[in-house]
C-alpha angles and dihedrals in degrees: 000000000000117000097002122125111224091229094051108115091209090053090049091050090050092050089055088061098037098096093052093045090051091050092051093048093046095050090049097043103029092217128097092207093051091045091053090050091051092050092047091051089050090055091049091053092047091050089059093052130087104245092213089063092061113082097180111029095184093052092044092051093047090050092050097045089046093054092045091049091049091052091049091048092050093047090049090058090057100043134064117289121276112281114271095242091055092049094051095044088057092061114116112203124186127171118242125230098069119331120228118250089261091053093052090074090054090044089059088057089047092055089050091049090052087060091045089057089058092044090059087077092061128088114251094256092046091049094050093046093049095047095046095045107032098032103031100024095232112167117254091240092061092045089050089056090056093047097039091240135123120260092251092049090050091051089054091048092051092046092052091048091049091053091051092049092048091048092050092048091048091050090053091059126210121320094248092054091050090051092052092051091050092047090052091051093049093048092049091047092049092049095041094239100160097180092052090051090055089053094061100037124087111237090244097039115156120217115193120188121191102203134165089264094054141273117324125189127196121187128195134047096256093048094044092047088055090055096040092110086080087067098034094079089059088070086084091059131078127278109252143173113242114191088331093309127111110262148151131240119199131183136204119245090263091057098255116131115269102183147341120211127188126187132200113207125189127173091352096306133100108245100173138020125189119192123186112194100150109113091210092053092045089053089061091062128083094231127179117254120250115274 
């Protein structure tokens, strides 16, 4: 921790709470870098406080990191999107068919990221209230203090957020169904069956390819079906989970990563495909080795 003396009792007390603060900030913000910034700012604010004036250090720290995370989340909505390199380095990719013990740690992050994908549809205050209450079991009264709302108003906010999350999860369908839709797409792409591709693609599907020449986006089922050969080769890779979404990881013959694909499926149709084929971008990721 920057600027903290190891013998400082306040620093030691803060370190005892660091892991939980980081978890809160990460679940709210969905970015390890932003979460680290929020926790560091929390420490800076604590270092300027008189410790004797804080009755409940854990509650005080949670309130501060919550407010900082909320401010970051709100500012993110008004500025340009996160840089591409940061987005890609946040991807968590685990192979399906029984992860190794080492991969289970990453899989835990992936499950969390699946929830973060749903949380992106919430307003900043809804997202913070849902995460603090439903994920970290913080009382509505304490959350209301962070948000500047009454306890009853916070309960209503959390309830509304929970309904949105449940609706989004229901729309996504069960994991096996999503896998079957993706498998059908890959088979159709590999075999060049244009009509079958149209059956599994949402009319407004968005296909984003991160290639050496830049980021290319194609929108619309007909247009995406015409470019599906980019994804067809991935059918020779391994099924994977990418940030909680069904995906595919493929390697070159020399064992270096060839591509990572991630699919978003809702109501039985593919609504979004992300393909990373840029070797430099793939090198940023902590990808499993070929098996």
